[in-house]
C-alpha positions as CSV (number, residue, x, y, z in Angstrom):
1,X,19.0,-21.9,-84.4
2,X,15.7,-20.0,-84.3
3,X,15.4,-16.3,-84.8
4,X,14.0,-14.4,-81.7
5,X,10.5,-13.0,-82.2
6,X,9.9,-9.3,-81.4
7,X,7.8,-8.7,-78.3
8,X,4.1,-8.3,-79.0
9,X,2.2,-5.3,-77.5
10,X,-1.4,-5.6,-76.3
11,X,-3.8,-3.0,-77.6
12,X,-5.3,-0.8,-74.8
13,X,-8.6,-2.1,-73.4
14,X,-11.6,0.0,-74.5
15,X,-13.1,2.1,-71.8
16,X,-16.4,0.8,-70.4
17,X,-19.3,3.2,-70.5
18,X,-20.5,4.6,-67.3
19,X,-23.4,2.7,-65.7
20,X,-26.8,4.0,-66.7
21,X,-27.7,4.9,-63.2
22,X,-24.9,7.4,-63.0
23,X,-25.8,10.8,-64.4
24,X,-23.5,12.3,-66.9
25,X,-21.7,15.4,-65.7
26,X,-23.1,18.7,-66.8
27,X,-25.4,21.5,-65.8
28,X,-28.7,20.5,-64.1
29,X,-32.0,21.1,-66.0
30,X,-34.5,23.6,-64.5
31,X,-38.0,23.5,-65.8
32,X,-39.4,26.8,-66.9
33,X,-42.9,25.8,-65.7
34,X,-43.5,27.1,-62.2
35,X,-44.2,24.4,-59.6
36,X,-47.1,25.2,-57.4
37,X,-48.0,23.3,-54.2
38,X,-51.5,21.9,-54.6
39,X,-54.1,22.5,-52.0
40,X,-57.9,22.0,-51.4
41,X,-58.7,25.1,-53.4
42,X,-57.4,23.5,-56.6
43,X,-59.6,20.5,-55.9
44,X,-62.6,22.7,-55.3
45,X,-62.0,24.6,-58.5
46,X,-61.8,21.3,-60.4
47,X,-65.0,19.9,-59.0
48,X,-66.8,23.2,-59.6
49,X,-65.8,23.1,-63.2
50,X,-67.0,19.5,-63.5
51,X,-70.4,20.0,-61.8
52,X,-71.3,23.1,-63.9
53,X,-70.1,21.7,-67.2
54,X,-72.0,18.4,-67.4
55,X,-75.5,18.2,-68.8
56,X,-76.8,16.0,-66.0
57,X,-76.4,18.9,-63.5
58,X,-78.5,21.2,-65.6
59,X,-81.2,18.6,-66.2
60,X,-81.5,17.5,-62.6
61,X,-81.4,21.0,-61.1
62,X,-83.8,22.2,-63.9
63,X,-86.3,19.5,-63.1
64,X,-85.9,20.2,-59.4
65,X,-86.7,23.9,-59.8
66,X,-89.6,23.1,-62.1
67,X,-91.1,20.7,-59.6
68,X,-90.6,22.9,-56.5
69,X,-91.5,26.2,-58.0
70,X,-94.1,24.9,-60.4
71,X,-96.1,22.8,-57.9
72,X,-95.5,25.5,-55.2
73,X,-97.1,28.2,-57.4
74,X,-100.0,26.0,-58.3
75,X,-100.8,25.1,-54.7
76,X,-100.3,28.7,-53.6
77,X,-102.8,29.9,-56.2
78,X,-105.5,27.7,-54.6
79,X,-105.0,29.0,-51.0
80,X,-106.8,31.6,-49.0
81,X,-105.7,33.8,-46.1
82,X,-107.2,31.5,-43.5
83,X,-105.0,28.6,-44.7
84,X,-101.9,30.3,-43.3
85,X,-103.3,31.0,-39.8
86,X,-100.7,28.7,-38.2
87,X,-98.4,27.6,-41.0
88,X,-95.7,29.6,-42.9
89,X,-96.1,30.9,-46.4
90,X,-93.5,28.3,-47.6
91,X,-95.9,25.4,-47.1
92,X,-96.7,25.2,-50.9
93,X,-93.0,24.4,-51.5
94,X,-93.3,21.3,-49.4
95,X,-95.5,19.6,-52.0
96,X,-92.8,20.2,-54.7
97,X,-90.0,19.0,-52.4
98,X,-91.6,15.6,-52.0
99,X,-90.8,14.9,-55.6
100,X,-87.9,17.3,-56.0
101,X,-85.7,15.6,-53.4
102,X,-85.4,12.7,-55.8
103,X,-83.6,15.0,-58.3
104,X,-81.0,16.0,-55.7
105,X,-80.5,12.3,-54.7
106,X,-79.9,11.4,-58.3
107,X,-77.5,14.3,-58.8
108,X,-75.6,13.4,-55.6
109,X,-75.0,9.9,-56.9
110,X,-74.0,11.0,-60.4
111,X,-71.4,13.5,-59.1
112,X,-69.1,10.6,-58.2
113,X,-70.5,7.3,-59.4
114,X,-70.6,8.5,-63.1
115,X,-66.8,8.9,-62.9
116,X,-66.4,5.4,-61.8
117,X,-68.7,4.2,-64.6
118,X,-66.7,6.0,-67.3
119,X,-63.3,5.3,-65.8
120,X,-62.5,9.1,-65.5
121,X,-62.0,8.6,-61.8
122,X,-58.5,7.2,-62.7
123,X,-57.6,10.5,-64.4
124,X,-59.0,12.4,-61.4
125,X,-56.9,10.5,-58.9
126,X,-53.8,10.7,-61.2
127,X,-54.1,14.5,-61.2
128,X,-54.9,14.6,-57.5
129,X,-53.4,11.6,-55.7
130,X,-54.8,12.8,-52.4
131,X,-58.1,10.9,-52.7
132,X,-59.5,12.3,-49.5
133,X,-59.1,15.8,-50.9
134,X,-61.0,14.9,-54.0
135,X,-63.9,13.4,-52.1
136,X,-64.0,16.4,-49.7
137,X,-64.1,18.8,-52.6
138,X,-67.0,16.9,-54.2
139,X,-69.0,16.9,-51.0
140,X,-68.5,20.7,-50.4
141,X,-69.2,21.8,-53.9
142,X,-72.3,19.6,-54.2
143,X,-73.7,20.7,-50.8
144,X,-73.2,24.4,-51.7
145,X,-74.9,24.0,-55.0
146,X,-77.8,22.0,-53.6
147,X,-78.3,24.3,-50.7
148,X,-78.3,27.5,-52.7
149,X,-80.7,26.1,-55.4
150,X,-83.0,24.6,-52.7
151,X,-83.1,27.8,-50.6
152,X,-83.8,29.9,-53.8
153,X,-86.7,27.7,-54.8
154,X,-88.3,27.5,-51.4
155,X,-87.8,31.3,-50.8
156,X,-89.3,32.1,-54.2
157,X,-92.4,30.1,-53.4
158,X,-92.7,31.8,-50.1
159,X,-92.5,35.3,-51.6
160,X,-95.0,34.4,-54.3
161,X,-97.4,33.0,-51.7
162,X,-97.0,36.1,-49.5
163,X,-97.8,38.3,-52.5
164,X,-101.1,36.6,-53.0
165,X,-102.3,37.4,-49.5
166,X,-102.8,40.7,-47.9
167,X,-102.5,39.6,-44.3
168,X,-99.0,38.7,-43.0
169,X,-98.6,35.1,-41.8
170,X,-98.5,34.7,-38.0
171,X,-95.7,32.1,-38.4
172,X,-92.2,33.3,-39.5
173,X,-91.1,31.4,-42.6
174,X,-87.4,32.4,-43.0
175,X,-86.3,29.4,-40.8
176,X,-88.2,27.0,-43.0
177,X,-86.3,28.1,-46.0
178,X,-83.0,27.3,-44.3
179,X,-84.1,24.0,-42.7
180,X,-85.9,22.8,-45.7
181,X,-83.0,23.5,-48.0
182,X,-80.6,21.9,-45.4
183,X,-82.7,18.7,-45.2
184,X,-82.9,18.0,-49.0
185,X,-79.2,19.0,-49.4
186,X,-78.2,16.5,-46.7
187,X,-80.2,13.9,-48.6
188,X,-78.1,14.6,-51.7
189,X,-74.9,14.5,-49.7
190,X,-75.9,11.2,-48.3
191,X,-76.5,9.9,-51.8
192,X,-73.1,11.1,-52.8
193,X,-71.5,9.2,-50.0
194,X,-73.5,6.1,-50.9
195,X,-72.4,6.5,-54.5
196,X,-68.8,6.7,-53.4
197,X,-69.1,3.4,-51.4
198,X,-71.1,1.5,-54.0
199,X,-69.3,3.0,-57.1
200,X,-72.3,2.1,-59.3
201,X,-74.9,4.7,-60.4
202,X,-78.0,2.5,-60.7
203,X,-77.2,0.6,-57.5
204,X,-76.6,3.7,-55.4
205,X,-79.8,5.5,-56.8
206,X,-81.8,2.3,-56.0
207,X,-80.4,2.1,-52.5
208,X,-81.3,5.8,-51.8
209,X,-84.8,5.5,-53.2
210,X,-85.3,2.5,-51.0
211,X,-84.0,4.5,-48.0
212,X,-86.5,7.3,-48.8
213,X,-89.6,5.3,-50.0
214,X,-89.5,2.2,-47.8
215,X,-89.9,4.1,-44.4
216,X,-92.8,6.0,-46.0
217,X,-94.7,2.8,-47.1
218,X,-93.7,0.1,-44.6
219,X,-95.3,1.7,-41.4
220,X,-98.8,1.1,-42.8
221,X,-98.1,-2.6,-42.6
222,X,-96.0,-2.6,-39.4
223,X,-98.8,-0.9,-37.5
224,X,-101.2,-3.8,-38.3
225,X,-99.3,-5.8,-35.7
226,X,-99.4,-4.7,-32.0
227,X,-95.8,-5.9,-31.5
228,X,-94.5,-3.8,-34.4
229,X,-96.6,-0.8,-33.8
230,X,-93.9,1.2,-32.0
231,X,-91.4,0.5,-34.7
232,X,-94.0,1.6,-37.3
233,X,-94.8,4.8,-35.5
234,X,-91.1,5.8,-35.2
235,X,-90.5,5.0,-38.8
236,X,-93.6,7.1,-39.7
237,X,-92.3,10.0,-37.7
238,X,-88.8,10.1,-39.2
239,X,-89.4,9.2,-42.8
240,X,-88.6,11.9,-45.4
241,X,-92.1,13.2,-46.2
242,X,-93.1,13.5,-42.5
243,X,-89.8,15.1,-41.7
244,X,-90.3,17.8,-44.3
245,X,-93.9,18.3,-43.0
246,X,-92.5,18.9,-39.5
247,X,-89.9,21.3,-40.8
248,X,-92.6,23.3,-42.7
249,X,-94.7,23.6,-39.5
250,X,-97.4,21.1,-40.5
251,X,-96.7,19.2,-37.3
252,X,-97.2,21.7,-34.6
253,X,-95.7,19.4,-31.9
254,X,-92.3,19.1,-33.6
255,X,-90.4,21.6,-35.5
256,X,-88.3,19.1,-37.4
257,X,-85.1,19.5,-35.4
258,X,-85.1,15.8,-34.4
259,X,-85.6,14.6,-37.9
260,X,-82.9,16.9,-39.2
261,X,-80.5,15.8,-36.5
262,X,-81.1,12.1,-37.4
263,X,-80.4,12.8,-41.1
264,X,-77.2,14.7,-40.2
265,X,-75.9,11.9,-38.1
266,X,-76.7,9.3,-40.8
267,X,-75.0,11.4,-43.4
268,X,-71.9,11.9,-41.2
269,X,-71.7,8.1,-40.7
270,X,-72.0,7.5,-44.5
271,X,-69.3,10.2,-45.2
272,X,-66.9,8.5,-42.7
273,X,-67.5,5.1,-44.3
274,X,-66.9,6.6,-47.8
275,X,-63.5,8.1,-46.7
276,X,-62.4,4.8,-45.1
277,X,-63.3,2.7,-48.2
278,X,-61.7,5.3,-50.5
279,X,-58.2,4.7,-49.1
280,X,-58.6,0.9,-48.7
281,X,-59.8,0.1,-52.3
282,X,-58.2,0.5,-55.6
283,X,-59.9,2.2,-58.6
């Protein structure tokens, strides 16, 4: 006869840990760092810090001032009172702007295309995920810098020219300071928009130089043909050198408003394209 075995007891099952997605009970953590809602002002401050701290800005704007003021002073020193009978005292600045506008075009491209070239644009968009805010800040900061520097250079040349001549000019020249600075600044903004779309410094600068130089050279060949003469004449009227000449009163029939309006429309279209492509493409 077998001896009955004592009943066996099962050890208690170990408790399963809580799933990792469930937070452990306890007091919530509050960061001591204040959280501030970002806005356009922060983006403007960031872009202002960038544009004034890189050496390319100092070089391009320095060369721009040297060309506009230097050439303007040299031309003004060779003029007489009779030369300003029907043109403003800012005309000598026109000759410097013909070359100086290339500096603003180059700077406009570098403001954004250089970040794509170095990869720093990823850091910029990580810090400010609202891409449209970044592009808007770049456009506003660059335009303000370009306009102030251009107006200063043109106005200084006008004051220097006026100081060399005893008779006041019969043509007011304050408007040419504003319109001339606005024209070359819009060219720089157009270059910035093109740089945003192409994302390549050399390609964007080449495209902008073609946009400025080709309409100034091609009409001479187009007007050799009777069928293309009208196109050549319009291109001659609205190219950059002749547009600046009209703004500075060297074309008495046109004050440059039509040329400035065309450039403003072209710049607005390029900015719209830059905003559309900015949201559709990855970095």
